BAMAR-943104 format. One record per residue: residue in three letters; y, x, z of N, C-alpha, C in turn. Coordinates in pm, whole numbers, padded with zeros to 5 digits, always signed. Each point is the difference from the previous one (the first is absolute). Layout:
# residues N
ALAYXZYXZYXZ;...
END
This chain:
# residues 385
MET+06033-03270-05361-00015-00131-00061+00076-00010-00133;ASP+00079+00106-00035+00076-00002-00125-00075+00064-00115;ASP-00124+00041+00021-00078+00062-00107-00023-00101-00111;PRO-00003+00045-00126-00025-00092-00112-00135-00068+00013;ILE-00008-00120-00057-00123-00077+00000-00085+00041-00120;ASN-00127+00033+00026-00092+00039-00109-00049-00123-00076;ILE+00013+00004-00132-00049-00107-00087-00085+00063-00108;LEU-00122-00047-00014-00092+00052-00101+00004-00091-00123;ILE+00034+00057-00117+00001-00076-00125-00113+00054-00088;VAL-00083-00094-00050-00121+00038-00073+00000-00069-00137;ASP-00003+00082-00104-00008-00053-00137-00051+00113-00089;ASP-00086-00034-00095-00057+00105-00086+00095+00045-00110;LYS+00114-00068-00013+00096+00036-00103+00124+00062+00064;PRO+00030+00125-00030+00114+00069+00061+00132-00072-00023;GLU+00014-00063-00119+00127-00069-00027+00022-00117+00096;ASN-00109-00069+00039+00013-00109+00097+00039+00054+00138;LEU-00056+00113+00036+00036+00063+00128+00147+00041+00000;ALA+00048+00050-00115+00141+00041-00009+00092-00120+00020;VAL-00040-00114-00058+00081-00121+00016+00005-00041+00148;LEU-00115+00001+00066-00004-00035+00143+00086+00096+00083;GLU-00005+00128-00033+00080+00097+00073+00149-00025-00020;SER+00036-00040-00119+00140-00030-00028+00047-00124+00075;VAL-00082-00103-00002+00037-00125+00067+00009+00019+00152;LEU-00090+00078+00055-00008+00016+00146+00067+00127+00049;ASP+00089+00057-00082+00072+00120+00043+00090-00033+00118;ASP-00038+00050+00115+00072-00031+00124-00028+00113+00100;PRO+00104+00052+00070-00024+00108+00097-00091-00041+00116;GLY-00014-00132+00020-00087-00047+00108-00147-00003-00038;TYR-00030+00025-00128-00139-00004-00046-00044+00139-00046;ARG-00127+00028+00022-00062+00118-00057-00115-00049-00087;LEU+00019+00010-00130-00098-00053-00095-00103+00106-00033;VAL-00126-00037+00012-00111+00090-00033-00074-00059-00119;ARG-00016+00080-00111-00063-00048-00122-00150+00027+00003;ALA-00073-00093-00061-00144+00020-00024-00032-00063-00134;GLU-00063+00079-00091-00031-00050-00135-00145-00045-00013;SER-00073-00003+00111-00139-00047-00003-00039-00046+00140;ALA-00113-00070+00006-00051-00046+00131-00036+00119+00087;ASP-00055+00105-00060-00039+00117+00079+00123+00066+00064;GLN+00107+00015-00078+00123+00057+00056+00055-00088+00112;ALA-00009-00130-00019+00050-00092+00103-00081+00014+00130;LEU-00132+00008-00013-00085+00014+00119+00030+00131+00072;LEU+00022+00107-00076+00032+00129+00060+00133-00007+00075;ALA+00098-00064-00059+00130-00015+00066-00011-00081+00129;LEU-00082-00104-00004-00017-00084+00119-00071+00074+00113;VAL-00084+00096-00037-00067+00081+00102+00098+00096+00067;VAL+00093+00053-00079+00090+00104+00049+00118-00058+00077;GLU+00054-00114-00046+00125-00051+00059-00012-00147+00038;GLU+00100-00045+00075+00010-00140+00039+00103-00069-00087;PHE-00030-00120-00048+00089-00071-00091+00036-00136+00058;ALA+00126-00037-00028+00047-00132+00041-00036-00107-00101;LEU-00022+00040-00127-00025-00097-00106-00070+00069-00116;LEU-00085-00076-00068-00071+00048-00119+00032-00095-00115;ILE+00062+00056-00106+00027-00078-00122-00103+00043-00102;LEU-00084-00093-00041-00123+00036-00070-00016-00077-00131;ASP-00018+00075-00108-00031-00061-00130-00146-00046+00001;ILE-00025-00119-00049-00136-00054+00003-00088+00064-00107;ARG+00054+00009-00121-00084+00042-00113+00013+00151-00019;MET-00101+00073+00052-00003+00145-00017-00140+00040-00046;PRO-00011+00111-00076-00133+00045-00044-00083+00047+00119;GLY-00130-00009-00016-00088+00040+00110-00002-00108+00106;MET+00059+00027+00115+00007-00096+00110+00124-00087-00016;THR-00018-00132-00003+00113-00091-00014+00079-00006+00129;GLY+00119-00058-00011+00083-00015+00119-00065-00088+00106;ILE-00070-00105-00043-00067-00089+00096-00112+00074+00071;GLU-00076+00081-00073-00107+00079+00064+00058+00102+00098;LEU+00112+00062-00039+00067+00095+00090+00051-00071+00126;ALA+00059-00116-00019+00051-00075+00114-00113-00036+00095;GLN-00113-00041-00056-00115-00035+00084-00046+00121+00082;MET-00004+00117-00062-00040+00121+00071+00101+00036+00109;ILE+00127-00017-00029+00105+00031+00099-00013-00091+00122;LYS-00024-00128-00023-00010-00095+00111-00126+00019+00083;GLU-00101+00063-00057-00124+00023+00074+00011+00118+00096;ARG+00102+00083-00019+00019+00117+00085+00096-00034+00113;LYS-00041+00032+00120+00078-00038+00118+00140+00061-00003;ARG+00009+00125-00046+00127+00071+00005+00103-00060-00097;THR-00045-00062-00109+00092-00052-00101-00003-00152-00013;ALA-00081-00066+00081-00016-00145-00016+00129-00077+00022;HIS+00093+00057+00076+00124-00072+00033+00107+00015-00107;VAL-00018+00089-00101+00104+00027-00098+00017-00120-00093;PRO+00119-00060-00006+00020-00113-00092-00001+00046-00146;ILE-00050-00086-00087-00015+00035-00141+00072-00104-00085;ILE+00084+00050-00091+00062-00085-00103-00065+00036-00134;PHE-00061-00098-00065-00063+00023-00130+00104-00016-00112;LEU-00009+00089-00097+00076-00011-00124-00098-00028-00113;THR+00030-00100-00082-00092-00033-00108+00076-00055-00120;ALA-00052+00033-00115+00055-00058-00124-00104-00087-00068;HIS-00118-00011+00060-00111-00067-00067-00059-00114+00083;TYR-00023+00022+00130-00072-00100+00080+00097-00106+00050;THR+00003-00109-00071+00087-00111+00042-00079-00123+00041;GLU-00131+00002-00024-00080-00116+00037-00009-00012+00152;ASP-00011-00124+00044-00008-00025+00145-00116+00073+00064;GLN-00114+00005-00069-00117+00065+00057+00027+00147+00024;ARG+00065+00068-00091+00031+00142+00016+00099+00022+00115;VAL+00097-00090+00009+00097+00011+00109-00070-00015+00135;LEU-00088-00100+00009-00074-00021+00124-00087+00120+00033;GLU-00058+00061-00105-00082+00119+00021+00084+00112+00060;GLY+00122+00015-00047+00088+00103+00054+00038-00026+00144;TYR+00034-00125+00031+00031-00033+00140-00123+00018+00089;GLY-00117-00024-00058-00122+00012+00078-00029+00142+00044;VAL+00050+00098-00073-00023+00140+00039+00120+00060+00072;GLY+00095-00085+00042+00106+00049+00088+00138+00006-00059;ALA+00023-00052-00120+00134+00002-00056+00093-00090+00079;VAL+00124+00042+00014+00099-00084+00067+00094-00065-00101;ASP-00001+00052-00123+00087-00060-00102-00046+00045-00140;TYR+00044-00076-00101-00025+00031-00141+00135+00008-00070;LEU+00020+00103-00082+00117+00009-00086-00048+00027-00142;HIS+00062-00067-00094-00041+00013-00139+00093+00096-00074;LYS-00061+00079-00084+00076+00091-00085+00057-00078-00119;PRO+00119+00036-00043+00090+00099+00059+00059-00052+00132;VAL+00012+00089+00097+00041-00039+00133+00150-00024+00005;ASN+00039-00107+00069+00141-00025+00026+00046+00097+00109;PRO+00092+00091-00028+00039+00102+00098+00050-00059+00133;SER+00080-00104-00009+00057-00057+00124-00110-00057+00088;ILE-00092-00072-00063-00110-00058+00078-00086+00109+00062;LEU-00032+00104-00076-00082+00109+00054+00071+00069+00116;ARG+00129+00029-00017+00073+00067+00109+00004-00085+00126;SER+00021-00130-00018+00008-00088+00118-00134-00008+00073;LYS-00109-00008-00078-00132-00009+00063-00034+00131+00072;VAL+00029+00113-00068-00028+00129+00063+00084+00018+00126;ALA+00125-00047-00003+00087+00012+00118-00058-00074+00120;VAL-00060-00117-00027-00061-00076+00110-00113+00079+00065;PHE-00089+00056-00082-00113+00075+00055+00045+00131+00064;ALA+00103+00061-00055+00051+00123+00060+00059-00028+00138;GLU+00076-00108+00011+00057-00034+00130-00109-00037+00100;LEU-00102-00072-00048-00112-00033+00088-00068+00127+00053;HIS-00015+00097-00090-00062+00127+00042+00087+00073+00101;ARG+00132-00001-00023+00091+00065+00095-00010-00065+00137;LYS+00000-00132+00001-00011-00071+00129-00133+00030+00068;THR-00106+00003-00080-00131+00031+00057-00001+00140+00058;ARG+00065+00093-00071+00006+00138+00048+00083+00009+00128;GLU+00109-00075+00005+00083-00002+00120-00077-00055+00119;VAL-00075-00109-00026-00079-00059+00108-00107+00099+00049;ALA-00063+00069-00097-00103+00098+00038+00061+00112+00084;GLN+00119+00046-00041+00066+00106+00077+00039-00051+00138;ALA+00050-00124+00006+00036-00057+00130-00123-00015+00089;ASN-00113-00040-00062-00124-00013+00078-00046+00136+00053;ARG+00013+00103-00083-00036+00134+00047+00089+00045+00115;ALA+00131-00028-00015+00092+00036+00108-00031-00078+00126;LEU-00033-00130-00017-00034-00082+00116-00128+00050+00065;LEU-00099+00034-00083-00125+00052+00053+00024+00130+00077;ALA+00087+00086-00056+00031+00125+00069+00070-00028+00133;GLU+00089-00100+00000+00071-00035+00123-00095-00057+00104;VAL-00090-00089-00047-00098-00058+00092-00091+00108+00057;THR-00043+00092-00087-00085+00111+00046+00073+00084+00103;GLU+00127+00028-00028+00079+00081+00094+00019-00073+00132;ARG+00024-00131-00008+00015-00077+00123-00128-00002+00081;ARG-00112-00012-00070-00128+00002+00071-00021+00134+00068;ARG+00036+00106-00070-00012+00132+00062+00090+00011+00123;ALA+00124-00054-00015+00093+00004+00113-00053-00083+00117;GLU-00057-00118-00032-00055-00085+00106-00119+00068+00068;GLU-00084+00063-00080-00113+00072+00058+00047+00115+00088;ALA+00104+00071-00048+00054+00109+00081+00062-00054+00128;LEU+00068-00117-00010+00060-00061+00118-00106-00044+00099;ARG-00109-00060-00054-00109-00042+00089-00063+00121+00069;ALA-00018+00107-00077-00057+00122+00060+00093+00055+00107;LEU+00131-00003-00028+00097+00049+00098-00001-00089+00124;THR-00004-00133-00023-00004-00094+00113-00124+00024+00085;LYS-00112+00025-00067-00124+00027+00072+00014+00125+00087;ARG+00059+00105-00058+00016+00123+00077+00097-00020+00116;VAL+00107-00079-00024+00097-00027+00107-00066-00077+00113;VAL-00078-00105-00037-00068-00080+00102-00100+00086+00078;GLN-00074+00083-00072-00095+00088+00068+00072+00095+00095;ALA+00113+00054-00046+00077+00091+00087+00055-00075+00121;GLN+00047-00124-00022+00051-00080+00111-00110-00025+00104;GLU-00117-00040-00050-00109-00030+00093-00044+00125+00075;ALA-00004+00114-00071-00038+00124+00066+00102+00037+00109;GLU+00128-00018-00032+00105+00032+00098-00005-00097+00117;ARG-00021-00127-00030-00010-00099+00109-00118+00031+00091;GLY-00112+00038-00062-00116+00036+00080+00028+00119+00089;SER+00072+00098-00055+00033+00119+00079+00093-00034+00115;VAL+00102-00082-00028+00094-00041+00106-00072-00084+00105;ALA-00087-00091-00046-00074-00084+00096-00087+00085+00092;LEU-00063+00101-00058-00083+00089+00081+00082+00077+00102;ASP+00117+00048-00043+00089+00071+00093+00047-00092+00112;LEU+00036-00123-00037+00045-00095+00102-00110-00028+00100;HIS-00121-00022-00052-00111-00036+00088-00045+00118+00086;ASP-00014+00116-00060-00056+00114+00071+00102+00076+00083;ASN+00129-00012-00037+00101+00078+00071+00095-00087+00080;ILE+00078-00081-00071+00103-00078+00069-00061-00100+00098;THR-00102-00074-00047-00062-00097+00090-00061+00068+00123;GLN-00065+00113-00022-00060+00073+00114+00107+00048+00097;MET+00111+00049-00054+00109+00044+00085+00059-00117+00080;LEU+00018-00112-00066+00052-00117+00069-00096-00049+00109;CYS-00128+00005-00030-00098-00040+00101+00003+00094+00120;ALA+00016+00129-00028+00008+00097+00111+00124-00026+00085;ILE+00113-00028-00066+00123-00031+00073-00017-00129+00078;LEU-00071-00096-00061-00023-00128+00069-00082+00021+00126;VAL-00101+00085-00006-00083+00027+00117+00084+00067+00109;ARG+00083+00096-00041+00085+00068+00099+00102-00095+00060;SER+00052-00091-00082+00096-00096+00054-00068-00095+00099;GLN-00127-00032-00028-00076-00084+00094-00021+00074+00131;THR-00032+00129-00011-00017+00081+00121+00130+00005+00080;LEU+00112+00021-00071+00130+00003+00067+00031-00134+00066;THR-00031-00107-00070+00025-00134+00056-00082-00022+00127;ASP-00127+00042-00007-00088-00018+00116+00047+00080+00120;LYS+00063+00117-00024+00044+00085+00111+00126-00053+00067;LEU+00073-00082-00074+00120-00060+00061-00042-00115+00091;SER+00052+00003+00116-00034-00106+00097+00067-00129-00039;ALA-00053-00105+00057+00056-00132-00030+00144-00010+00046;GLY+00035+00081+00096+00137-00007+00051+00096+00084-00080;ALA-00047+00064-00107+00089+00087-00078+00106-00079-00075;GLY-00022-00131-00013+00101-00086-00061+00022+00027-00147;ALA+00125+00036-00035+00040+00019-00140-00082+00106-00070;PRO-00028+00116+00060-00084+00098-00070-00138-00055-00035;LYS-00056-00081+00087-00131-00058-00027+00006-00095-00119;ARG+00105-00081-00001+00015-00096-00110+00023+00073-00133;GLU+00079+00106+00003+00024+00077-00121-00128+00066-00051;ALA-00082+00050+00094-00126+00063-00037-00094-00103-00065;ILE-00002-00121+00055-00084-00106-00058+00050-00037-00139;LYS+00134-00011-00012+00057-00034-00130-00030+00110-00102;LEU+00011+00127+00042-00031+00112-00088-00144-00005-00048;ARG-00093-00032+00091-00140-00010-00037-00021-00111-00103;GLU+00068-00113+00017-00013-00110-00095+00054+00038-00137;LEU+00115+00068-00003+00057+00041-00128-00090+00100-00071;LEU-00057+00091+00078-00091+00098-00060-00124-00069-00057;GLY-00050-00101+00071-00114-00076-00050+00033-00071-00130;GLU+00121-00061-00006+00042-00067-00123+00015+00099-00114;ALA+00058+00117+00029+00018+00102-00103-00135+00047-00054;ALA-00097+00022+00092-00132+00043-00043-00066-00107-00087;ASN+00014-00126+00037-00058-00109-00080+00066-00008-00138;GLU+00133+00019-00004+00071-00007-00127-00040+00115-00092;VAL-00012+00120+00057-00044+00114-00080-00141-00023-00052;GLU-00085-00057+00082-00137-00029-00043-00001-00105-00112;ARG+00090-00100+00010+00009-00103-00105+00047+00062-00132;ILE+00102+00086+00008+00050+00066-00120-00109+00087-00062;SER-00075+00068+00084-00109+00085-00049-00105-00084-00071;ARG-00034-00116+00056-00099-00087-00065+00050-00049-00135;ASN+00130-00035-00007+00055-00049-00126+00005+00110-00105;LEU+00024+00122+00045+00004+00111-00095-00139+00028-00057;ARG-00099-00005+00085-00137+00025-00045-00096-00073+00093;PRO-00038-00125-00037-00086-00079+00089-00142+00054+00004;GLY-00042+00047+00113-00136+00051+00013-00105-00106-00024;VAL+00034-00127+00030-00098-00107-00019-00034-00017-00148;LEU+00094+00035-00089-00028-00010-00143-00110+00099-00039;ASP+00009+00123+00048-00101+00100-00031-00135-00038+00060;GLN+00002-00059+00119-00124-00024+00072-00066-00133-00037;LEU+00080-00107-00012-00059-00134-00014+00033-00069-00132;GLY+00094+00051-00074+00026-00058-00131+00121-00090-00006;LEU+00021-00059-00121+00121-00074-00031+00017-00126+00084;ALA-00102-00083+00008+00013-00126+00074+00038+00026+00144;ALA-00059+00101+00061+00029+00031+00141+00145+00041+00019;VAL+00053+00082-00091+00138+00044+00017+00097-00113-00029;LEU-00035-00091-00091+00085-00116-00023+00005-00089+00123;ARG-00114-00017+00067-00003-00078+00123+00085+00067+00109;ALA-00017+00131+00015+00074+00071+00104+00150-00005-00027;THR+00038+00017-00125+00142-00002-00036+00060-00138+00023;SER-00072-00104-00040+00049-00136+00020+00013-00033+00148;ALA-00099+00042+00080+00005-00026+00144+00118+00072+00065;GLU+00024+00125-00038+00112+00075+00054+00133-00064-00040;PHE+00006-00052-00123+00122-00066-00048+00028-00125+00081;THR-00102-00080+00024+00017-00122+00080+00043+00033+00142;GLU-00062+00100+00060+00033+00039+00138+00144+00050+00010;ARG+00045+00070-00102+00133+00061+00004+00110-00099-00035;THR-00027-00093-00097+00105-00089-00049-00013-00143+00050;GLY-00121-00039+00042-00023-00138+00039-00028-00092-00116;LEU+00002+00050-00122-00029-00084-00117-00150-00019-00016;ASP-00040-00122-00032-00141-00032-00016-00051+00054-00133;VAL-00112+00072+00003-00065+00050-00120-00142-00054-00006;GLN-00028-00079-00102-00135-00051-00021-00073+00095-00094;LEU-00110+00056+00048-00072+00103-00074-00131-00055-00054;ASP-00025+00025-00127-00124-00043-00064-00050+00118-00084;CYS-00069+00091+00063-00043+00123-00067-00151+00013+00008;VAL-00061+00042-00111-00143+00025-00003-00022+00151-00010;ASN-00107+00047+00061-00038+00139-00016-00065+00018-00136;THR+00050+00095-00078-00059+00025-00131-00141+00056+00016;ALA-00084-00035-00096-00139+00046+00007-00008+00152-00007;GLU+00093+00060-00069+00007+00146-00010+00141+00044+00035;ARG+00015+00113+00064+00132+00054+00026+00071+00029-00130;LEU+00124-00043-00009+00081+00033-00115+00046+00145+00010;PRO+00043+00059-00113+00056+00134+00009+00118+00003+00096;LEU+00018+00112+00067+00103+00009+00103+00138-00028-00056;ASN+00029+00045-00125+00133-00023-00055+00028-00149-00021;ILE-00105-00078-00031+00018-00144-00019+00016-00069+00135;GLU-00082+00036+00096+00015-00058+00134+00137+00034+00057;MET+00045+00123-00019+00130+00040+00052+00111-00075-00070;ALA-00012-00020-00133+00103-00073-00074+00013-00144+00051;LEU-00114-00068+00020+00005-00138+00049+00055-00006+00142;PHE-00036+00098+00082+00054+00005+00137+00151+00020-00002;ARG+00049+00092-00085+00144+00025-00006+00074-00122-00055;ILE-00060-00071-00095+00063-00121-00052+00013-00105+00109;LEU-00104-00016+00081+00009-00093+00113+00109+00044+00097;GLN+00006+00128+00031+00105+00051+00088+00139-00036-00052;GLU+00022+00028-00127+00132-00025-00059+00030-00149-00003;ALA-00101-00082-00032+00021-00144-00005+00037-00054+00138;LEU-00070+00044+00103+00031-00046+00136+00136+00049+00045;THR+00037+00121-00043+00134+00050+00032+00107-00089-00063;ASN-00021-00041-00125+00094-00089-00067+00006-00136+00069;VAL-00116-00050+00042-00003-00128+00074+00082+00011+00127;GLU-00019+00109+00073+00070+00019+00128+00151+00012-00020;ARG+00040+00071-00105+00142+00029-00018+00076-00110-00073;HIS-00065-00067-00095+00076-00086-00091-00048-00145-00009;ALA-00129-00027+00024-00056-00129-00040+00038-00116+00092;ARG+00023+00030+00129+00024-00107+00100-00118-00098+00000;ALA-00118+00056-00011-00120-00084-00008-00052-00033+00139;ARG-00083-00103+00005-00069-00037+00125-00150+00025-00009;HIS-00047+00015-00124-00145+00011-00017-00030+00089-00121;VAL-00102+00084+00015-00043+00089-00108-00152-00012-00015;THR-00047-00004-00124-00145+00003-00025-00033+00126-00079;VAL-00110+00063+00038-00049+00120-00068-00145-00025-00039;GLN-00029+00017-00127-00135-00028-00050-00050+00117-00083;LEU-00119+00049+00033-00065+00106-00077-00130-00057-00054;ARG-00017+00006-00133-00117-00060-00063-00059+00094-00105;GLU-00132+00004-00005-00069+00058-00114-00005-00104-00110;GLN+00015+00045-00124-00011-00088-00114-00101+00059-00099;ARG-00031-00080-00100-00097+00046-00100+00047+00129-00067;ASP+00132+00013-00018+00051+00117-00073+00074+00098+00090;GLY-00009-00016+00132+00071+00097+00085+00028-00054+00138;VAL+00114+00041+00056+00039-00038+00134+00143-00053-00005;GLN+00031-00097+00085+00132-00063-00001+00053-00011+00142;LEU+00126+00040+00017+00071-00015+00127+00118-00092-00023;THR+00009-00106+00084+00110-00096-00012+00072-00010+00133;ILE+00133+00011-00004+00084-00010+00120+00104-00108-00027;LYS+00003-00102+00085+00089-00113-00024+00074-00034+00128;ASP+00129-00031-00014+00079-00043+00117+00074-00128-00033;ASP+00049-00069+00104+00072-00126-00017+00150+00020+00025;GLY+00050+00118-00035+00140+00033+00026+00096-00054-00102;ILE+00120+00061-00004+00109-00051-00083-00017+00034-00147;GLY-00088+00095-00032-00025+00036-00139+00119+00071-00064;PHE-00012+00031-00129+00104+00068-00074-00032-00011-00149;ASP+00090+00054-00082-00022+00000-00145-00062+00134-00039;PRO-00129+00004-00039-00065+00127-00033+00065+00074-00116;LYS+00070-00074-00090+00059+00065-00116+00114+00093+00038;THR+00070-00035+00103+00113+00084+00041-00045+00120+00080;GLN-00098-00020+00090-00047+00106+00088+00117+00076+00060;SER+00101-00076+00035+00122+00062+00051-00006+00011+00151;GLY+00101+00063+00054+00007+00012+00145-00097+00099+00055;LYS-00031-00018+00127-00083+00097+00071-00147-00006-00040;THR-00043-00112-00065-00142-00012-00033-00037+00072-00129;GLY+00102+00043-00077-00029+00055-00132-00092+00119+00002;LEU+00032+00100+00082-00082+00120+00005-00138-00028+00055;GLY-00009-00093+00095-00130-00035+00056-00092-00059-00105;LEU+00053-00092-00081-00080-00059-00107-00040+00104-00103;LEU+00093+00090-00033-00031+00107-00095-00111+00089+00055;SER+00007+00031+00127-00102+00084+00063-00136-00067-00006;MET-00005-00129+00025-00127-00072-00006-00057+00000-00142;ARG+00085-00020-00099-00046+00002-00139-00056+00137-00035;GLU+00067+00106+00043-00047+00135-00030-00134+00026+00068;ARG-00016-00048+00123-00127+00016+00070-00113-00069-00076;ALA+00026-00123-00044-00103-00074-00074-00033+00070-00131;SER+00102+00047-00070-00022+00070-00126-00079+00128+00022;TYR+00032+00073+00105-00071+00124+00030-00148-00026+00024;ALA-00031-00114+00060-00140-00035+00027-00069-00060-00122;GLY+00072-00012-00112-00059-00054-00122+00007-00150-00009;GLY+00084-00063+00083+00007-00146+00002+00137-00052-00037;THR+00021-00129+00030+00126-00067-00028+00047-00074+00124;LEU+00130-00022+00007+00059-00074+00111+00089-00110-00057;ALA-00023-00124+00043+00079-00113-00045+00072-00061+00120;ILE+00127-00035-00019+00080-00058+00106+00045-00138-00043;THR-00028-00099+00083+00044-00137-00024+00091-00040+00115;SER+00124-00034-00032+00095-00035+00105+00114-00080-00061;ALA+00069-00072+00086+00119-00074-00038+00079-00026+00127;PRO+00131-00015-00012+00079-00028+00119-00052-00122+00077;ARG-00018+00018+00130-00048-00104+00094-00142-00045-00030;ALA-00077+00080-00072-00138-00038-00036-00102+00105+00041;GLY+00039+00097+00081-00095+00101+00044-00032+00101-00110;THR-00089+00093+00032-00035+00108-00092-00151+00024+00004;GLU-00058+00022-00117-00141+00035-00008-00014+00128-00082;ILE-00072+00096+00056-00026+00127-00066-00150+00009-00025;GLU-00037+00020-00125-00142+00005-00038-00028+00133-00069;VAL-00094+00074+00056-00039+00130-00054-00144-00011-00050;ARG-00022+00044-00125-00136+00000-00057-00035+00143-00044;ILE-00115+00047+00047-00052+00129-00043-00128-00027-00079;PRO+00000+00024-00131-00120-00028-00081-00118+00085+00043;LEU-00119-00058-00012-00122+00070+00038-00023+00122-00088;CYS+00039-00007-00129-00021+00115-00089+00080+00119+00047;ASN+00121-00024+00053+00080+00110+00052-00061+00056+00127;VAL-00060-00088+00080-00067+00047+00121-00117+00089-00037;ALA-00079-00045-00099-00115+00078-00041+00041+00135-00056;ARG+00114+00001-00071+00043+00125-00061+00035+00104+00106;ASP+00035-00045+00122+00031+00093+00107-00124+00049+00070;GLY-00119-00037-00048-00122+00060+00053-00074-00084+00101;VAL+00037-00127+00016-00069-00084+00097-00125-00059-00063;GLN-00108-00001+00073-00121-00066-00047+00015-00150+00022;VAL+00017-00076-00108+00035-00141+00013-00114-00094-00037;ALA-00117+00050-00028-00108-00088-00044-00035-00103+00106;SER-00019+00045+00124-00036-00095+00106+00114-00095+00030;TRP+00124+00050-00010+00117-00086+00022+00002-00111-00104;THR-00016+00037-00129+00002-00100-00107-00112-00102+00020;ALA-00119+00047+00035-00112-00093+00020+00030-00097+00114;ARG+00059+00053+00109+00028-00084+00114+00105-00105-00033;VAL+00107+00042-00074+00105-00093-00035-00053-00111-00091;ARG-00077+00041-00102-00051-00101-00094-00099-00095+00068;ALA-00071+00049+00099-00097-00085+00068+00070-00108+00081;THR+00124+00028+00041+00073-00099+00082+00083-00096-00082;LEU+00011+00026-00132+00084-00088-00083-00080-00117-00053;
END
């Protein structure tokens, strides 16, 4: 930013150029001479100038004609022009000069102090403009880098979520095919043992019955964990079905009332989107159970003109979403990441003692980009609006 400012001085008389060079002798300026309009045009093609000091009366092309040509060219149209004249003092001539882009008129012989002060103003303006341009380039580079970082983060989040789901599916399969089967086999054997004990066996009989009950509870719990890790109903029946099953299981386990209002989508959404919405509901219900002290929860799944929307609302104690402090912080972050991974947004509305509402929107364009045929879905939605 400390480079000298280029100033083009144009006059057909070398002695006038020498005077200008003497007056404007300053290490902050780089003066470029031109003794004709052609030389001036060539200089303007080669270099960038902060200011043009131009004699009006020159042989061949006049200063006004040169100024008009300069202003017609996009690359040089912004260059301010100061006219020097010893002849044109009439108002009409002055207006003609301003009409072709002059910013000022100075009469020969030029007052050195006035010329230096005017040139200083335009030089400083050029420096500021250059600083702003450099700052804009730096900002653009920073924004570009941030976008790249965000894209890389989204790609990483996508891979992490995919790896998590793959691992959950593998664990769920192991639980269902191995642990649950083993527990069921033990349960059958415990039933056989219980049946072989006579009614008069007393304490051993009671212990055998209690063991059978505990084994049954363990098998049910393992099956529940397996379903939560990878709900088979999602693969088989779709999003609305798994939301119903999850809400019903939540009510049965916690006793909290869940009002469900879910529609079956006209077309199956991509699995990653259905899984994201299912996981968001899971996390939201977990937060309700652990923190909300709610009595009632509503879950709504709706198709919209531009996509799909999931809304989860409770009448609990609420919180301040800006802080996201305490135990709910990571849960809310996880839900936001899930929504972002699916190409959507998540909005949280809450306040102390006012309950919490979580709204997830997945745009239809993002759904289509994942390969879903949405024509019939769009037609069906628009027909109902």
